[in-house]
C-alpha positions in Angstrom: 30.4 0.7 20.1 30.5 4.5 19.7 29.2 7.0 21.7 28.9 10.6 20.7 28.2 13.8 22.8 27.9 16.8 20.0 27.3 20.6 21.7 26.4 23.3 18.9 25.6 26.8 19.5 23.9 28.7 16.7 23.6 32.3 16.2 21.5 34.1 14.0 23.0 37.2 12.4 20.3 38.3 10.3 17.0 36.5 9.1 19.0 34.4 6.2 22.2 33.9 7.9 23.2 31.7 11.3 26.9 31.3 12.1 27.5 28.2 14.3 30.4 26.8 16.3 30.2 22.8 17.5 32.2 20.8 19.8 31.8 16.9 20.6 32.7 14.1 23.0 33.5 10.3 21.5 34.1 7.1 23.3 34.5 4.2 21.5 35.2 0.3 22.6 36.3 -2.7 20.7 37.7 -6.1 22.1 40.8 -5.1 22.9 40.5 -1.3 22.3 38.7 1.5 24.4 39.2 5.2 23.8 37.8 8.1 24.7 38.2 12.2 24.3 37.0 15.3 22.5 36.6 15.2 18.9 37.6 17.5 16.2 35.7 21.4 16.8 34.3 22.8 13.8 32.7 26.3 12.6 30.4 27.4 9.9 27.5 29.4 8.6 24.2 28.6 7.0 22.9 31.0 4.8 19.2 30.9 3.0 20.3 32.6 -0.2 17.0 31.8 -2.0 13.3 32.1 -0.5 10.2 32.3 -2.4 7.3 32.7 -0.1 4.7 32.2 -2.9 6.1 28.9 -3.6 7.0 28.2 -0.1 10.4 27.1 -1.7 14.2 27.8 -0.1 17.7 27.1 -1.1 20.5 27.2 1.7 24.7 26.5 1.7 26.0 25.6 4.8 29.8 25.8 4.7 32.2 24.1 7.5 35.4 24.1 8.4 36.6 21.0 10.8 39.9 21.9 13.3 42.4 19.1 13.3 43.1 17.2 17.2 46.5 16.1 18.7 48.2 13.4 16.8 47.4 11.1 19.5 43.9 11.6 19.3 43.9 11.2 15.4 45.7 7.8 15.8 42.8 6.8 18.2 40.2 8.1 15.6 39.1 10.6 17.3 39.2 13.3 14.5 41.5 14.8 11.9 44.9 15.8 11.9 44.9 18.6 9.5 42.3 21.5 8.9 39.2 19.8 6.7 36.2 21.3 5.0 32.8 20.8 3.8 29.8 22.5 2.1 26.2 21.3 2.2 23.5 22.6 -0.6 19.9 22.4 1.2 16.7 22.6 -0.8 13.2 23.0 1.5 10.0 22.9 0.2 7.0 23.3 2.4 4.0 20.7 1.3 0.2 20.2 2.6 1.8 17.8 5.2 4.8 19.4 6.6 8.2 19.8 4.5 10.6 17.7 2.1 14.4 18.5 2.6 17.0 17.6 0.2 20.5 17.6 0.8 23.8 17.3 -1.3 26.9 17.5 0.7 30.7 17.5 -0.4 33.7 17.6 1.7 37.1 16.4 2.4 39.0 14.7 5.7 42.6 15.8 5.8 44.9 13.9 8.1 48.8 14.4 9.0 50.4 11.7 7.2 48.3 10.4 4.1 50.3 7.6 3.6 49.3 6.6 7.0 45.8 7.4 6.8 44.4 8.5 3.3 42.8 11.8 2.5 38.9 11.3 2.4 36.9 12.8 -0.2 33.1 12.6 0.6 29.9 13.3 -1.3 26.1 12.1 0.4 22.7 13.2 -0.9 19.7 12.4 0.8 16.1 13.5 1.1 13.8 13.8 3.9 9.9 14.5 4.3 8.8 15.7 7.6 5.1 15.2 8.4 3.3 17.2 11.2 1.2 14.8 12.6 -0.3 16.1 15.4 0.1 19.5 17.6 3.8 19.7 18.8 4.6 16.5 17.1 6.4 15.7 13.8 7.4 12.5 12.0 10.5 12.2 9.7 12.4 10.1 7.4 15.7 10.1 5.8 17.0 8.3 3.0 20.3 8.5 1.3 23.7 7.5 -0.2 27.5 8.0 0.6 30.5 7.8 -1.4 33.9 8.2 0.6 37.1 8.0 -1.6 40.3 7.4 0.0 43.6 6.0 -0.8 42.3 4.9 -4.3 39.4 2.9 -3.4 35.6 3.8 -3.4 33.2 2.8 -0.8 29.7 3.3 -1.1 26.9 3.1 1.5 23.3 3.5 1.9 21.1 5.0 5.0 17.6 5.4 6.2 16.9 7.1 9.5 13.1 7.3 11.1 12.5 9.9 13.7 10.0 11.9 15.9 10.3 15.8 16.8 8.2 16.7 20.1 8.1 20.6 20.9 6.3 21.5 23.8 6.8 24.9 23.2 7.9 27.5 20.0 11.7 27.5 21.8 11.9 23.4 23.0 12.5 20.7 20.8 13.3 17.2 21.6 14.0 14.6 19.1 14.6 10.7 18.6 15.9 8.9 15.8 17.1 5.2 14.4 19.6 5.1 11.6 20.7 1.8 9.8 23.5 2.2 7.3 25.3 -0.5 5.2 28.4 -0.1 3.1 30.0 -2.1 -0.2 33.0 -2.6 1.2 34.7 -6.0 1.7 34.0 -7.1 4.2 30.8 -5.0 4.3 29.6 -3.6 7.7 26.0 -2.4 8.9 25.3 -0.2 11.8 22.6 0.9 13.8 22.7 4.3 15.7 20.4 5.7 18.0 20.3 9.4 18.6 18.6 12.0 20.9 18.5 15.5 20.9 17.6 18.6 22.8 17.4 22.1 20.6 16.7 25.1 23.2 16.2 28.7 21.2 16.9 31.6 23.5 17.5 35.3 23.0 
């Protein structure tokens, strides 16, 4: 069982550019194993470089830098031992029922001693339609696939998430999600995750 508490602060520099910094706390437990502590912090930006008002289409880029943790935390699986990075290409298309978001991610996780913990190259693709179902309410479905290449081994997984977003005001969102994922490792692993999130917009 793994529990995480991520906190992200985002600031808009322009209408098309946001910067962010994130931190998280992780606790995990398994038979004979318990660990808890802060994970790798991160920072980055989100740049909407194309926005067509007529077609309601936009493209964005989200580069992210992941900072290393101590060797002890790395050994406990709380974060990466060397600076890592990722880049996401985001397509958003507004439609009659709401919006459709498509994401393509590529990144690299790096560790202090790759002979012990191999560095990992990660690619991920997903598509997420969001339905505006009632005043202040939206439902979302996110489906995708991920490939992790590490130590000469490729592990592929697929995932699906259903979620709901409640917005009692323009400045406040509550999000709830349920994620199911499975991979093709030997033996294979299946995971189920529940998420709860809060977004507060302020000036």
